[in-house]
PDB file of N, CA, C, O and CB in Angstrom:
ATOM      1  N   MET A   1     174.238  47.800  80.461  1.00  0.00           N
ATOM      2  CA  MET A   1     175.605  48.041  80.047  1.00  0.00           C
ATOM      3  C   MET A   1     176.145  46.775  79.382  1.00  0.00           C
ATOM      4  O   MET A   1     175.871  45.657  79.821  1.00  0.00           O
ATOM      5  CB  MET A   1     176.489  48.463  81.256  1.00  0.00           C
ATOM      6  N   GLY A   2     176.899  46.973  78.340  1.00  0.00           N
ATOM      7  CA  GLY A   2     177.533  45.861  77.675  1.00  0.00           C
ATOM      8  C   GLY A   2     178.716  46.346  76.871  1.00  0.00           C
ATOM      9  O   GLY A   2     178.765  47.512  76.480  1.00  0.00           O
ATOM     10  N   GLU A   3     179.667  45.474  76.620  1.00  0.00           N
ATOM     11  CA  GLU A   3     180.858  45.814  75.853  1.00  0.00           C
ATOM     12  C   GLU A   3     181.616  47.003  76.444  1.00  0.00           C
ATOM     13  O   GLU A   3     182.271  47.745  75.712  1.00  0.00           O
ATOM     14  CB  GLU A   3     180.475  46.113  74.422  1.00  0.00           C
ATOM     15  N   GLY A   4     181.528  47.189  77.769  1.00  0.00           N
ATOM     16  CA  GLY A   4     182.238  48.280  78.422  1.00  0.00           C
ATOM     17  C   GLY A   4     181.581  49.639  78.272  1.00  0.00           C
ATOM     18  O   GLY A   4     182.200  50.665  78.551  1.00  0.00           O
ATOM     19  N   VAL A   5     180.327  49.653  77.832  1.00  0.00           N
ATOM     20  CA  VAL A   5     179.601  50.896  77.589  1.00  0.00           C
ATOM     21  C   VAL A   5     178.391  50.973  78.498  1.00  0.00           C
ATOM     22  O   VAL A   5     177.611  50.024  78.579  1.00  0.00           O
ATOM     23  CB  VAL A   5     179.175  51.005  76.115  1.00  0.00           C
ATOM     24  N   ALA A   6     178.228  52.098  79.183  1.00  0.00           N
ATOM     25  CA  ALA A   6     177.048  52.348  80.015  1.00  0.00           C
ATOM     26  C   ALA A   6     176.179  53.387  79.320  1.00  0.00           C
ATOM     27  O   ALA A   6     176.694  54.325  78.712  1.00  0.00           O
ATOM     28  CB  ALA A   6     177.452  52.827  81.452  1.00  0.00           C
ATOM     29  N   ILE A   7     174.873  53.221  79.409  1.00  0.00           N
ATOM     30  CA  ILE A   7     173.937  54.141  78.769  1.00  0.00           C
ATOM     31  C   ILE A   7     172.905  54.607  79.799  1.00  0.00           C
ATOM     32  O   ILE A   7     171.768  54.136  79.799  1.00  0.00           O
ATOM     33  CB  ILE A   7     173.237  53.464  77.551  1.00  0.00           C
ATOM     34  N   PRO A   8     173.310  55.545  80.686  1.00  0.00           N
ATOM     35  CA  PRO A   8     172.360  56.050  81.664  1.00  0.00           C
ATOM     36  C   PRO A   8     171.363  56.995  81.001  1.00  0.00           C
ATOM     37  O   PRO A   8     171.675  57.657  80.011  1.00  0.00           O
ATOM     38  CB  PRO A   8     173.093  56.760  82.809  1.00  0.00           C
ATOM     39  N   HIS A   9     170.161  57.044  81.566  1.00  0.00           N
ATOM     40  CA  HIS A   9     169.152  57.945  81.047  1.00  0.00           C
ATOM     41  C   HIS A   9     168.359  58.520  82.212  1.00  0.00           C
ATOM     42  O   HIS A   9     168.348  57.968  83.312  1.00  0.00           O
ATOM     43  CB  HIS A   9     168.222  57.222  80.044  1.00  0.00           C
ATOM     44  N   GLY A  10     167.699  59.635  81.947  1.00  0.00           N
ATOM     45  CA  GLY A  10     167.000  60.385  83.005  1.00  0.00           C
ATOM     46  C   GLY A  10     165.752  59.698  83.513  1.00  0.00           C
ATOM     47  O   GLY A  10     165.378  58.616  83.061  1.00  0.00           O
ATOM     48  N   VAL A  11     165.132  60.346  84.450  1.00  0.00           N
ATOM     49  CA  VAL A  11     163.914  59.851  85.067  1.00  0.00           C
ATOM     50  C   VAL A  11     162.761  60.789  84.722  1.00  0.00           C
ATOM     51  O   VAL A  11     162.984  61.942  84.354  1.00  0.00           O
ATOM     52  CB  VAL A  11     164.084  59.722  86.604  1.00  0.00           C
ATOM     53  N   ASP A  12     161.542  60.300  84.841  1.00  0.00           N
ATOM     54  CA  ASP A  12     160.363  61.078  84.457  1.00  0.00           C
ATOM     55  C   ASP A  12     160.279  62.426  85.174  1.00  0.00           C
ATOM     56  O   ASP A  12     159.791  63.394  84.592  1.00  0.00           O
ATOM     57  CB  ASP A  12     159.112  60.280  84.740  1.00  0.00           C
ATOM     58  N   GLU A  13     160.736  62.509  86.403  1.00  0.00           N
ATOM     59  CA  GLU A  13     160.597  63.723  87.188  1.00  0.00           C
ATOM     60  C   GLU A  13     161.342  64.937  86.605  1.00  0.00           C
ATOM     61  O   GLU A  13     161.034  66.070  86.977  1.00  0.00           O
ATOM     62  CB  GLU A  13     161.083  63.463  88.574  1.00  0.00           C
ATOM     63  N   VAL A  14     162.297  64.732  85.717  1.00  0.00           N
ATOM     64  CA  VAL A  14     163.070  65.848  85.171  1.00  0.00           C
ATOM     65  C   VAL A  14     162.750  66.138  83.703  1.00  0.00           C
ATOM     66  O   VAL A  14     163.349  67.037  83.113  1.00  0.00           O
ATOM     67  CB  VAL A  14     164.544  65.562  85.315  1.00  0.00           C
ATOM     68  N   ARG A  15     161.838  65.410  83.121  1.00  0.00           N
ATOM     69  CA  ARG A  15     161.533  65.592  81.689  1.00  0.00           C
ATOM     70  C   ARG A  15     161.111  67.012  81.337  1.00  0.00           C
ATOM     71  O   ARG A  15     161.383  67.471  80.228  1.00  0.00           O
ATOM     72  CB  ARG A  15     160.441  64.639  81.274  1.00  0.00           C
ATOM     73  N   ASP A  16     160.456  67.716  82.249  1.00  0.00           N
ATOM     74  CA  ASP A  16     160.016  69.084  81.966  1.00  0.00           C
ATOM     75  C   ASP A  16     161.174  70.044  81.754  1.00  0.00           C
ATOM     76  O   ASP A  16     160.981  71.134  81.217  1.00  0.00           O
ATOM     77  CB  ASP A  16     159.151  69.587  83.089  1.00  0.00           C
ATOM     78  N   HIS A  17     162.366  69.659  82.165  1.00  0.00           N
ATOM     79  CA  HIS A  17     163.545  70.537  82.054  1.00  0.00           C
ATOM     80  C   HIS A  17     164.371  70.258  80.788  1.00  0.00           C
ATOM     81  O   HIS A  17     165.420  70.869  80.585  1.00  0.00           O
ATOM     82  CB  HIS A  17     164.433  70.370  83.290  1.00  0.00           C
ATOM     83  N   ILE A  18     163.900  69.343  79.946  1.00  0.00           N
ATOM     84  CA  ILE A  18     164.651  68.946  78.765  1.00  0.00           C
ATOM     85  C   ILE A  18     163.942  69.501  77.525  1.00  0.00           C
ATOM     86  O   ILE A  18     162.763  69.222  77.307  1.00  0.00           O
ATOM     87  CB  ILE A  18     164.792  67.391  78.685  1.00  0.00           C
ATOM     88  N   ASP A  19     164.657  70.284  76.716  1.00  0.00           N
ATOM     89  CA  ASP A  19     164.068  70.894  75.521  1.00  0.00           C
ATOM     90  C   ASP A  19     164.071  69.937  74.323  1.00  0.00           C
ATOM     91  O   ASP A  19     163.108  69.897  73.557  1.00  0.00           O
ATOM     92  CB  ASP A  19     164.825  72.172  75.162  1.00  0.00           C
ATOM     93  N   LYS A  20     165.142  69.176  74.165  1.00  0.00           N
ATOM     94  CA  LYS A  20     165.218  68.237  73.043  1.00  0.00           C
ATOM     95  C   LYS A  20     166.112  67.061  73.435  1.00  0.00           C
ATOM     96  O   LYS A  20     166.930  67.159  74.350  1.00  0.00           O
ATOM     97  CB  LYS A  20     165.760  68.942  71.755  1.00  0.00           C
ATOM     98  N   ALA A  21     165.940  65.969  72.732  1.00  0.00           N
ATOM     99  CA  ALA A  21     166.762  64.776  73.008  1.00  0.00           C
ATOM    100  C   ALA A  21     168.226  65.091  72.774  1.00  0.00           C
ATOM    101  O   ALA A  21     168.597  65.714  71.779  1.00  0.00           O
ATOM    102  CB  ALA A  21     166.326  63.582  72.122  1.00  0.00           C
ATOM    103  N   THR A  22     169.048  64.650  73.708  1.00  0.00           N
ATOM    104  CA  THR A  22     170.478  64.946  73.649  1.00  0.00           C
ATOM    105  C   THR A  22     171.271  63.740  74.121  1.00  0.00           C
ATOM    106  O   THR A  22     170.851  63.031  75.036  1.00  0.00           O
ATOM    107  CB  THR A  22     170.821  66.187  74.501  1.00  0.00           C
ATOM    108  N   LEU A  23     172.419  63.509  73.496  1.00  0.00           N
ATOM    109  CA  LEU A  23     173.344  62.463  73.893  1.00  0.00           C
ATOM    110  C   LEU A  23     174.645  63.105  74.356  1.00  0.00           C
ATOM    111  O   LEU A  23     174.991  64.212  73.943  1.00  0.00           O
ATOM    112  CB  LEU A  23     173.597  61.470  72.729  1.00  0.00           C
ATOM    113  N   GLY A  24     175.346  62.400  75.208  1.00  0.00           N
ATOM    114  CA  GLY A  24     176.688  62.791  75.590  1.00  0.00           C
ATOM    115  C   GLY A  24     177.624  61.639  75.271  1.00  0.00           C
ATOM    116  O   GLY A  24     177.173  60.537  74.960  1.00  0.00           O
ATOM    117  N   PHE A  25     178.907  61.884  75.346  1.00  0.00           N
ATOM    118  CA  PHE A  25     179.901  60.840  75.122  1.00  0.00           C
ATOM    119  C   PHE A  25     181.066  61.090  76.052  1.00  0.00           C
ATOM    120  O   PHE A  25     181.753  62.104  75.931  1.00  0.00           O
ATOM    121  CB  PHE A  25     180.369  60.803  73.639  1.00  0.00           C
ATOM    122  N   LEU A  26     181.296  60.177  76.978  1.00  0.00           N
ATOM    123  CA  LEU A  26     182.412  60.294  77.912  1.00  0.00           C
ATOM    124  C   LEU A  26     183.264  59.062  77.802  1.00  0.00           C
ATOM    125  O   LEU A  26     182.744  57.947  77.751  1.00  0.00           O
ATOM    126  CB  LEU A  26     181.923  60.493  79.361  1.00  0.00           C
ATOM    127  N   GLN A  27     184.588  59.247  77.765  1.00  0.00           N
ATOM    128  CA  GLN A  27     185.512  58.128  77.701  1.00  0.00           C
ATOM    129  C   GLN A  27     186.334  58.074  78.980  1.00  0.00           C
ATOM    130  O   GLN A  27     186.746  59.100  79.523  1.00  0.00           O
ATOM    131  CB  GLN A  27     186.428  58.240  76.466  1.00  0.00           C
ATOM    132  N   PHE A  28     186.560  56.868  79.440  1.00  0.00           N
ATOM    133  CA  PHE A  28     187.414  56.599  80.600  1.00  0.00           C
ATOM    134  C   PHE A  28     188.399  55.510  80.188  1.00  0.00           C
ATOM    135  O   PHE A  28     188.177  54.330  80.459  1.00  0.00           O
ATOM    136  CB  PHE A  28     186.567  56.165  81.870  1.00  0.00           C
ATOM    137  N   PRO A  29     189.505  55.916  79.519  1.00  0.00           N
ATOM    138  CA  PRO A  29     190.443  54.917  78.968  1.00  0.00           C
ATOM    139  C   PRO A  29     190.929  53.899  80.005  1.00  0.00           C
ATOM    140  O   PRO A  29     191.170  52.742  79.661  1.00  0.00           O
ATOM    141  CB  PRO A  29     191.644  55.623  78.367  1.00  0.00           C
ATOM    142  N   GLU A  30     191.075  54.306  81.250  1.00  0.00           N
ATOM    143  CA  GLU A  30     191.520  53.378  82.292  1.00  0.00           C
ATOM    144  C   GLU A  30     190.347  52.595  82.881  1.00  0.00           C
ATOM    145  O   GLU A  30     190.551  51.670  83.667  1.00  0.00           O
ATOM    146  CB  GLU A  30     192.249  54.139  83.402  1.00  0.00           C
ATOM    147  N   GLY A  31     189.147  52.954  82.512  1.00  0.00           N
ATOM    148  CA  GLY A  31     187.946  52.291  83.025  1.00  0.00           C
ATOM    149  C   GLY A  31     187.534  52.823  84.384  1.00  0.00           C
ATOM    150  O   GLY A  31     188.373  53.238  85.184  1.00  0.00           O
ATOM    151  N   VAL A  32     186.245  52.808  84.634  1.00  0.00           N
ATOM    152  CA  VAL A  32     185.671  53.164  85.933  1.00  0.00           C
ATOM    153  C   VAL A  32     184.670  52.082  86.319  1.00  0.00           C
ATOM    154  O   VAL A  32     184.102  51.412  85.457  1.00  0.00           O
ATOM    155  CB  VAL A  32     184.987  54.581  85.892  1.00  0.00           C
ATOM    156  N   GLU A  33     184.463  51.922  87.604  1.00  0.00           N
ATOM    157  CA  GLU A  33     183.482  50.955  88.055  1.00  0.00           C
ATOM    158  C   GLU A  33     182.095  51.553  87.869  1.00  0.00           C
ATOM    159  O   GLU A  33     181.831  52.676  88.299  1.00  0.00           O
ATOM    160  CB  GLU A  33     183.726  50.552  89.535  1.00  0.00           C
ATOM    161  N   TRP A  34     181.220  50.803  87.231  1.00  0.00           N
ATOM    162  CA  TRP A  34     179.848  51.250  86.992  1.00  0.00           C
ATOM    163  C   TRP A  34     178.937  50.054  87.246  1.00  0.00           C
ATOM    164  O   TRP A  34     178.930  49.085  86.487  1.00  0.00           O
ATOM    165  CB  TRP A  34     179.661  51.820  85.527  1.00  0.00           C
ATOM    166  N   ASP A  35     178.193  50.142  88.299  1.00  0.00           N
ATOM    167  CA  ASP A  35     177.260  49.066  88.645  1.00  0.00           C
ATOM    168  C   ASP A  35     177.988  47.712  88.721  1.00  0.00           C
ATOM    169  O   ASP A  35     177.525  46.709  88.177  1.00  0.00           O
ATOM    170  CB  ASP A  35     176.110  49.000  87.607  1.00  0.00           C
ATOM    171  N   ARG A  36     179.134  47.715  89.407  1.00  0.00           N
ATOM    172  CA  ARG A  36     179.979  46.527  89.617  1.00  0.00           C
ATOM    173  C   ARG A  36     180.589  45.951  88.352  1.00  0.00           C
ATOM    174  O   ARG A  36     180.998  44.790  88.331  1.00  0.00           O
ATOM    175  CB  ARG A  36     179.183  45.466  90.280  1.00  0.00           C
ATOM    176  N   ASN A  37     180.653  46.756  87.296  1.00  0.00           N
ATOM    177  CA  ASN A  37     181.322  46.374  86.055  1.00  0.00           C
ATOM    178  C   ASN A  37     182.339  47.452  85.718  1.00  0.00           C
ATOM    179  O   ASN A  37     182.273  48.559  86.254  1.00  0.00           O
ATOM    180  CB  ASN A  37     180.297  46.178  84.886  1.00  0.00           C
ATOM    181  N   ILE A  38     183.276  47.139  84.838  1.00  0.00           N
ATOM    182  CA  ILE A  38     184.233  48.133  84.371  1.00  0.00           C
ATOM    183  C   ILE A  38     183.687  48.744  83.092  1.00  0.00           C
ATOM    184  O   ILE A  38     183.323  48.036  82.154  1.00  0.00           O
ATOM    185  CB  ILE A  38     185.646  47.505  84.140  1.00  0.00           C
ATOM    186  N   CYS A  39     183.637  50.057  83.069  1.00  0.00           N
ATOM    187  CA  CYS A  39     183.082  50.806  81.964  1.00  0.00           C
ATOM    188  C   CYS A  39     184.157  51.738  81.398  1.00  0.00           C
ATOM    189  O   CYS A  39     184.866  52.393  82.162  1.00  0.00           O
ATOM    190  CB  CYS A  39     181.833  51.602  82.412  1.00  0.00           C
ATOM    191  N   THR A  40     184.283  51.802  80.087  1.00  0.00           N
ATOM    192  CA  THR A  40     185.240  52.719  79.465  1.00  0.00           C
ATOM    193  C   THR A  40     184.540  53.824  78.677  1.00  0.00           C
ATOM    194  O   THR A  40     185.160  54.842  78.369  1.00  0.00           O
ATOM    195  CB  THR A  40     186.181  51.949  78.549  1.00  0.00           C
ATOM    196  N   VAL A  41     183.276  53.645  78.349  1.00  0.00           N
ATOM    197  CA  VAL A  41     182.498  54.658  77.623  1.00  0.00           C
ATOM    198  C   VAL A  41     181.142  54.804  78.294  1.00  0.00           C
ATOM    199  O   VAL A  41     180.498  53.817  78.649  1.00  0.00           O
ATOM    200  CB  VAL A  41     182.332  54.277  76.113  1.00  0.00           C
ATOM    201  N   VAL A  42     180.712  56.072  78.463  1.00  0.00           N
ATOM    202  CA  VAL A  42     179.381  56.371  78.987  1.00  0.00           C
ATOM    203  C   VAL A  42     178.688  57.262  77.957  1.00  0.00           C
ATOM    204  O   VAL A  42     179.228  58.281  77.528  1.00  0.00           O
ATOM    205  CB  VAL A  42     179.452  57.070  80.412  1.00  0.00           C
ATOM    206  N   ILE A  43     177.484  56.854  77.575  1.00  0.00           N
ATOM    207  CA  ILE A  43     176.680  57.627  76.635  1.00  0.00           C
ATOM    208  C   ILE A  43     175.367  57.994  77.331  1.00  0.00           C
ATOM    209  O   ILE A  43     174.389  57.252  77.245  1.00  0.00           O
ATOM    210  CB  ILE A  43     176.420  56.822  75.307  1.00  0.00           C
ATOM    211  N   PRO A  44     175.346  59.161  78.032  1.00  0.00           N
ATOM    212  CA  PRO A  44     174.117  59.561  78.718  1.00  0.00           C
ATOM    213  C   PRO A  44     173.068  60.049  77.712  1.00  0.00           C
ATOM    214  O   PRO A  44     173.401  60.640  76.684  1.00  0.00           O
ATOM    215  CB  PRO A  44     174.416  60.665  79.757  1.00  0.00           C
ATOM    216  N   ILE A  45     171.821  59.792  78.024  1.00  0.00           N
ATOM    217  CA  ILE A  45     170.702  60.205  77.171  1.00  0.00           C
ATOM    218  C   ILE A  45     169.745  61.059  77.989  1.00  0.00           C
ATOM    219  O   ILE A  45     169.380  60.700  79.109  1.00  0.00           O
ATOM    220  CB  ILE A  45     169.963  58.968  76.571  1.00  0.00           C
ATOM    221  N   ALA A  46     169.342  62.191  77.422  1.00  0.00           N
ATOM    222  CA  ALA A  46     168.297  63.012  78.027  1.00  0.00           C
ATOM    223  C   ALA A  46     167.210  63.212  76.975  1.00  0.00           C
ATOM    224  O   ALA A  46     167.515  63.598  75.847  1.00  0.00           O
ATOM    225  CB  ALA A  46     168.867  64.395  78.542  1.00  0.00           C
ATOM    226  N   SER A  47     165.953  62.959  77.320  1.00  0.00           N
ATOM    227  CA  SER A  47     164.851  63.213  76.397  1.00  0.00           C
ATOM    228  C   SER A  47     163.603  63.531  77.198  1.00  0.00           C
ATOM    229  O   SER A  47     163.450  63.120  78.348  1.00  0.00           O
ATOM    230  CB  SER A  47     164.609  62.000  75.458  1.00  0.00           C
ATOM    231  N   SER A  48     162.720  64.272  76.556  1.00  0.00           N
ATOM    232  CA  SER A  48     161.499  64.687  77.243  1.00  0.00           C
ATOM    233  C   SER A  48     160.323  63.790  76.918  1.00  0.00           C
ATOM    234  O   SER A  48     159.208  64.032  77.381  1.00  0.00           O
ATOM    235  CB  SER A  48     161.162  66.110  76.886  1.00  0.00           C
ATOM    236  N   SER A  49     160.562  62.759  76.128  1.00  0.00           N
ATOM    237  CA  SER A  49     159.494  61.820  75.757  1.00  0.00           C
ATOM    238  C   SER A  49     160.083  60.410  75.759  1.00  0.00           C
ATOM    239  O   SER A  49     161.169  60.179  76.291  1.00  0.00           O
ATOM    240  CB  SER A  49     158.875  62.175  74.345  1.00  0.00           C
ATOM    241  N   ASP A  50     159.364  59.491  75.167  1.00  0.00           N
ATOM    242  CA  ASP A  50     159.849  58.128  75.046  1.00  0.00           C
ATOM    243  C   ASP A  50     160.862  57.982  73.920  1.00  0.00           C
ATOM    244  O   ASP A  50     161.253  56.869  73.569  1.00  0.00           O
ATOM    245  CB  ASP A  50     158.693  57.185  74.821  1.00  0.00           C
ATOM    246  N   GLU A  51     161.285  59.106  73.356  1.00  0.00           N
ATOM    247  CA  GLU A  51     162.273  59.097  72.292  1.00  0.00           C
ATOM    248  C   GLU A  51     163.563  58.384  72.726  1.00  0.00           C
ATOM    249  O   GLU A  51     164.272  57.826  71.888  1.00  0.00           O
ATOM    250  CB  GLU A  51     162.581  60.526  71.857  1.00  0.00           C
ATOM    251  N   HIS A  52     163.864  58.402  74.014  1.00  0.00           N
ATOM    252  CA  HIS A  52     165.089  57.747  74.490  1.00  0.00           C
ATOM    253  C   HIS A  52     165.070  56.243  74.223  1.00  0.00           C
ATOM    254  O   HIS A  52     166.125  55.621  74.104  1.00  0.00           O
ATOM    255  CB  HIS A  52     165.276  58.002  75.985  1.00  0.00           C
ATOM    256  N   LEU A  53     163.875  55.656  74.128  1.00  0.00           N
ATOM    257  CA  LEU A  53     163.788  54.225  73.852  1.00  0.00           C
ATOM    258  C   LEU A  53     164.332  53.909  72.448  1.00  0.00           C
ATOM    259  O   LEU A  53     165.034  52.917  72.259  1.00  0.00           O
ATOM    260  CB  LEU A  53     162.325  53.742  73.985  1.00  0.00           C
ATOM    261  N   GLU A  54     164.000  54.762  71.470  1.00  0.00           N
ATOM    262  CA  GLU A  54     164.521  54.575  70.120  1.00  0.00           C
ATOM    263  C   GLU A  54     166.028  54.766  70.081  1.00  0.00           C
ATOM    264  O   GLU A  54     166.740  54.036  69.391  1.00  0.00           O
ATOM    265  CB  GLU A  54     163.849  55.540  69.152  1.00  0.00           C
ATOM    266  N   ILE A  55     166.506  55.751  70.825  1.00  0.00           N
ATOM    267  CA  ILE A  55     167.946  56.013  70.884  1.00  0.00           C
ATOM    268  C   ILE A  55     168.665  54.828  71.512  1.00  0.00           C
ATOM    269  O   ILE A  55     169.697  54.387  71.006  1.00  0.00           O
ATOM    270  CB  ILE A  55     168.239  57.304  71.683  1.00  0.00           C
ATOM    271  N   MET A  56     168.123  54.310  72.614  1.00  0.00           N
ATOM    272  CA  MET A  56     168.734  53.153  73.276  1.00  0.00           C
ATOM    273  C   MET A  56     168.739  51.944  72.359  1.00  0.00           C
ATOM    274  O   MET A  56     169.713  51.192  72.327  1.00  0.00           O
ATOM    275  CB  MET A  56     167.994  52.821  74.576  1.00  0.00           C
ATOM    276  N   ALA A  57     167.658  51.748  71.611  1.00  0.00           N
ATOM    277  CA  ALA A  57     167.583  50.613  70.684  1.00  0.00           C
ATOM    278  C   ALA A  57     168.637  50.745  69.582  1.00  0.00           C
ATOM    279  O   ALA A  57     169.271  49.759  69.207  1.00  0.00           O
ATOM    280  CB  ALA A  57     166.169  50.515  70.062  1.00  0.00           C
ATOM    281  N   ALA A  58     168.823  51.961  69.064  1.00  0.00           N
ATOM    282  CA  ALA A  58     169.840  52.171  68.030  1.00  0.00           C
ATOM    283  C   ALA A  58     171.233  51.917  68.594  1.00  0.00           C
ATOM    284  O   ALA A  58     172.063  51.301  67.926  1.00  0.00           O
ATOM    285  CB  ALA A  58     169.749  53.601  67.458  1.00  0.00           C
ATOM    286  N   LEU A  59     171.501  52.379  69.803  1.00  0.00           N
ATOM    287  CA  LEU A  59     172.799  52.134  70.423  1.00  0.00           C
ATOM    288  C   LEU A  59     173.006  50.641  70.673  1.00  0.00           C
ATOM    289  O   LEU A  59     174.114  50.132  70.501  1.00  0.00           O
ATOM    290  CB  LEU A  59     172.922  52.916  71.738  1.00  0.00           C
ATOM    291  N   ALA A  60     171.952  49.941  71.077  1.00  0.00           N
ATOM    292  CA  ALA A  60     172.068  48.500  71.320  1.00  0.00           C
ATOM    293  C   ALA A  60     172.420  47.774  70.034  1.00  0.00           C
ATOM    294  O   ALA A  60     173.218  46.837  70.056  1.00  0.00           O
ATOM    295  CB  ALA A  60     170.762  47.938  71.908  1.00  0.00           C
ATOM    296  N   ARG A  61     171.831  48.192  68.898  1.00  0.00           N
ATOM    297  CA  ARG A  61     172.169  47.568  67.612  1.00  0.00           C
ATOM    298  C   ARG A  61     173.638  47.800  67.275  1.00  0.00           C
ATOM    299  O   ARG A  61     174.326  46.891  66.811  1.00  0.00           O
ATOM    300  CB  ARG A  61     171.270  48.121  66.484  1.00  0.00           C
ATOM    301  N   ILE A  62     174.108  49.010  67.508  1.00  0.00           N
ATOM    302  CA  ILE A  62     175.516  49.332  67.218  1.00  0.00           C
ATOM    303  C   ILE A  62     176.437  48.506  68.111  1.00  0.00           C
ATOM    304  O   ILE A  62     177.427  47.939  67.648  1.00  0.00           O
ATOM    305  CB  ILE A  62     175.790  50.849  67.421  1.00  0.00           C
ATOM    306  N   LEU A  63     176.096  48.448  69.395  1.00  0.00           N
ATOM    307  CA  LEU A  63     176.966  47.754  70.362  1.00  0.00           C
ATOM    308  C   LEU A  63     176.881  46.238  70.273  1.00  0.00           C
ATOM    309  O   LEU A  63     177.722  45.540  70.842  1.00  0.00           O
ATOM    310  CB  LEU A  63     176.616  48.182  71.763  1.00  0.00           C
ATOM    311  N   SER A  64     175.893  45.722  69.578  1.00  0.00           N
ATOM    312  CA  SER A  64     175.780  44.265  69.461  1.00  0.00           C
ATOM    313  C   SER A  64     176.872  43.691  68.553  1.00  0.00           C
ATOM    314  O   SER A  64     177.111  42.484  68.550  1.00  0.00           O
ATOM    315  CB  SER A  64     174.394  43.882  68.920  1.00  0.00           C
ATOM    316  N   ASN A  65     177.524  44.550  67.796  1.00  0.00           N
ATOM    317  CA  ASN A  65     178.646  44.138  66.960  1.00  0.00           C
ATOM    318  C   ASN A  65     179.917  44.400  67.758  1.00  0.00           C
ATOM    319  O   ASN A  65     180.263  45.561  67.977  1.00  0.00           O
ATOM    320  CB  ASN A  65     178.661  44.903  65.577  1.00  0.00           C
ATOM    321  N   PRO A  66     180.628  43.355  68.204  1.00  0.00           N
ATOM    322  CA  PRO A  66     181.813  43.547  69.038  1.00  0.00           C
ATOM    323  C   PRO A  66     182.879  44.446  68.404  1.00  0.00           C
ATOM    324  O   PRO A  66     183.546  45.203  69.110  1.00  0.00           O
ATOM    325  CB  PRO A  66     182.418  42.213  69.352  1.00  0.00           C
ATOM    326  N   GLU A  67     183.043  44.371  67.097  1.00  0.00           N
ATOM    327  CA  GLU A  67     184.048  45.208  66.420  1.00  0.00           C
ATOM    328  C   GLU A  67     183.645  46.689  66.465  1.00  0.00           C
ATOM    329  O   GLU A  67     184.483  47.555  66.719  1.00  0.00           O
ATOM    330  CB  GLU A  67     184.232  44.750  64.948  1.00  0.00           C
ATOM    331  N   THR A  68     182.393  46.967  66.223  1.00  0.00           N
ATOM    332  CA  THR A  68     181.910  48.343  66.312  1.00  0.00           C
ATOM    333  C   THR A  68     182.027  48.881  67.738  1.00  0.00           C
ATOM    334  O   THR A  68     182.409  50.032  67.949  1.00  0.00           O
ATOM    335  CB  THR A  68     180.457  48.427  65.837  1.00  0.00           C
ATOM    336  N   ALA A  69     181.692  48.034  68.710  1.00  0.00           N
ATOM    337  CA  ALA A  69     181.812  48.439  70.109  1.00  0.00           C
ATOM    338  C   ALA A  69     183.266  48.713  70.462  1.00  0.00           C
ATOM    339  O   ALA A  69     183.558  49.663  71.189  1.00  0.00           O
ATOM    340  CB  ALA A  69     181.234  47.360  71.035  1.00  0.00           C
ATOM    341  N   ARG A  70     184.183  47.890  69.955  1.00  0.00           N
ATOM    342  CA  ARG A  70     185.604  48.119  70.188  1.00  0.00           C
ATOM    343  C   ARG A  70     186.055  49.456  69.611  1.00  0.00           C
ATOM    344  O   ARG A  70     186.790  50.204  70.255  1.00  0.00           O
ATOM    345  CB  ARG A  70     186.427  46.988  69.587  1.00  0.00           C
ATOM    346  N   GLN A  71     185.611  49.747  68.401  1.00  0.00           N
ATOM    347  CA  GLN A  71     185.968  51.002  67.749  1.00  0.00           C
ATOM    348  C   GLN A  71     185.447  52.191  68.559  1.00  0.00           C
ATOM    349  O   GLN A  71     186.140  53.200  68.689  1.00  0.00           O
ATOM    350  CB  GLN A  71     185.408  51.042  66.311  1.00  0.00           C
ATOM    351  N   LEU A  72     184.268  52.082  69.089  1.00  0.00           N
ATOM    352  CA  LEU A  72     183.693  53.153  69.904  1.00  0.00           C
ATOM    353  C   LEU A  72     184.501  53.334  71.175  1.00  0.00           C
ATOM    354  O   LEU A  72     184.801  54.462  71.565  1.00  0.00           O
ATOM    355  CB  LEU A  72     182.222  52.854  70.245  1.00  0.00           C
ATOM    356  N   ARG A  73     184.861  52.227  71.829  1.00  0.00           N
ATOM    357  CA  ARG A  73     185.662  52.331  73.058  1.00  0.00           C
ATOM    358  C   ARG A  73     187.036  52.950  72.797  1.00  0.00           C
ATOM    359  O   ARG A  73     187.588  53.629  73.662  1.00  0.00           O
ATOM    360  CB  ARG A  73     185.834  50.950  73.691  1.00  0.00           C
ATOM    361  N   GLU A  74     187.577  52.717  71.618  1.00  0.00           N
ATOM    362  CA  GLU A  74     188.929  53.186  71.315  1.00  0.00           C
ATOM    363  C   GLU A  74     188.949  54.487  70.505  1.00  0.00           C
ATOM    364  O   GLU A  74     190.022  54.938  70.104  1.00  0.00           O
ATOM    365  CB  GLU A  74     189.677  52.115  70.563  1.00  0.00           C
ATOM    366  N   ALA A  75     187.796  55.091  70.259  1.00  0.00           N
ATOM    367  CA  ALA A  75     187.724  56.321  69.458  1.00  0.00           C
ATOM    368  C   ALA A  75     188.563  57.435  70.078  1.00  0.00           C
ATOM    369  O   ALA A  75     188.619  58.540  69.537  1.00  0.00           O
ATOM    370  CB  ALA A  75     186.265  56.784  69.317  1.00  0.00           C
TER     371      ALA A  75
END
């Protein structure tokens, strides 16, 4: 997690139940505690392969820019 954004992803045991890679987007304007940090955006990832690694890398590139991360938090 960084810039107030959490990116949870599934575990191997449930991959058989996933048809295609999917993202979610949840906002918590007041913030919620997530792993002892305050989080305002959660982007869950579900994938049936290692495709989630590419998705996480793309999100990390986006979030590495503080201005872009701010815009995402305030969307």
